[in-house]
C-alpha positions, 0 to 999 in steps of 0.5 A: 453497505448492507448484505441484503442484495443478491445475484453477485459474489460476496466477500468477507473482510477479515481482521489480520491482527487486533486493532491497536486503537479499536475505538478510532475505527469502530465509528467507521465500521459501524457506519458502513455496516449499520451496526452499533459502535459497541458491536463494531468495537468488539469485532475490532478488539477480537483475535484475527477473523472476519469483521464483516460478511456478505459484502459486494466486492466494491463495497468490501474493497472501499471499506478495507481502504478506509479502515487500512488508512486508520492502521488496521491490517485487513484482507478480503476473502470470498464468502464460502471460499476455503482455498483463498491464497494470500500474499504476506509482505514484510517491511522494515520500520524506520526505527528497526535494527535492520541487521538483527531483523534480517538475521532473525528473518533469515533464520525463521524462513531458512533463507540466505540473509543477503537474499532477505536484505535485498528483498526487503528493499524492493517494491512491496518489501519481502513478499511471501506469496500464495499462502493458504490462510492457515500458512498465513497465520502460522507465518504471522505468529512466527514473524510478529515477535521479530522487533521492527517488522511491519506485516501486510496482507493481501488476498490475491483473488480480490486484490486491487492492484496498481502497476508500476514501471521499475525503470524508464521504458524504451519508446517501443516498450512504451508503445506496447504498454500504452496499446495494451492499456487502451485495449483493456481500458486501464489508466495511469495514476498521476498521484502515485506514478502508477502506469495502470491504476486500480486493476483486478486480479484477472486484468493484473495477470493478463497484463503481466503475462503479455508484458513480461519483459518490461520490468513491471511490478504489480502491487496490491494497494494494501502492500504499497508504501510511499515516500513523499518528497517536497519539490517546489513551493508556490510563491514566496516561502513565508516565515510560518511555512519555513518554520513548518517545513523545518519542523516537519523535515528537520532541515534548516529554514534556509534549505527551503529558499530554493526548491527544485525537482532535482533537489527534493526534500523528504517530507514523509516516509512509509505512507499507505496508498490512502494516506498518501493521496490525502497528504498530497491534497493537503500539501497542495492546499498550502502551496507545496508541490510534492512528489511520491515515490513507491518504496523500492523504486530507485529515484524518480524514474521517468514515466512516459505515460504521465 
């Protein structure tokens, strides 16, 4: 992934916060950019800023996805663009004191605590949209001291989004959505449940403007978090498998004697898009049938597209 080719737009990959464990991500960055691991380590250890420049968009998005899966907070920005706009997404960690966090968020943002609490449990969490880079950094500096917050960033101009239905679609709604997806060549994602997967900013905005009444939500993959549920087991539940599941979930071994989609068991919480796909494949390899749910959606809404 080098930046020597010409003739198309180029992008920079920016670190939104110093890497917690830069040694883990340094070999990946070095391999993609053709630089030494020492240089990659220094880039990942510095204050927020660019770690790679002059990348083709698809290469930049691929590297962003790989490094995000390692826990890095990143965003893309067109080279030379000083007016990029960002979305800041705020989530609560599983251990957060939600009342205290909501109260502090409301004070910092000068908003009603009830509105903050509702927004935090929507798909994508509390989203503060259309921020300049300066505004993004200022908000990050004010929000990072609040314990229990997870701050995620996305560049609106280079986002790779998935489209999710927030409720079961009526037949006429389903028909309209299907027609539109066929027209633009978008496809659903059978793993995440997205009704349109991997769409760029222009396609995202087009779909949302043409289908405003369907209750769809478009989320950049960097802002997505999933809970993963166990809904079935292939064959008999062996002692080793039951022990593994009991340890993983904190449920008694007897809970796994009968499994069904109607009575799912939570396996993992707050997974990123990339980690979710890997976990689904890993669980399938040992005979477990899983079903992810985008955080903020209620239950498992039927998706007539899948």
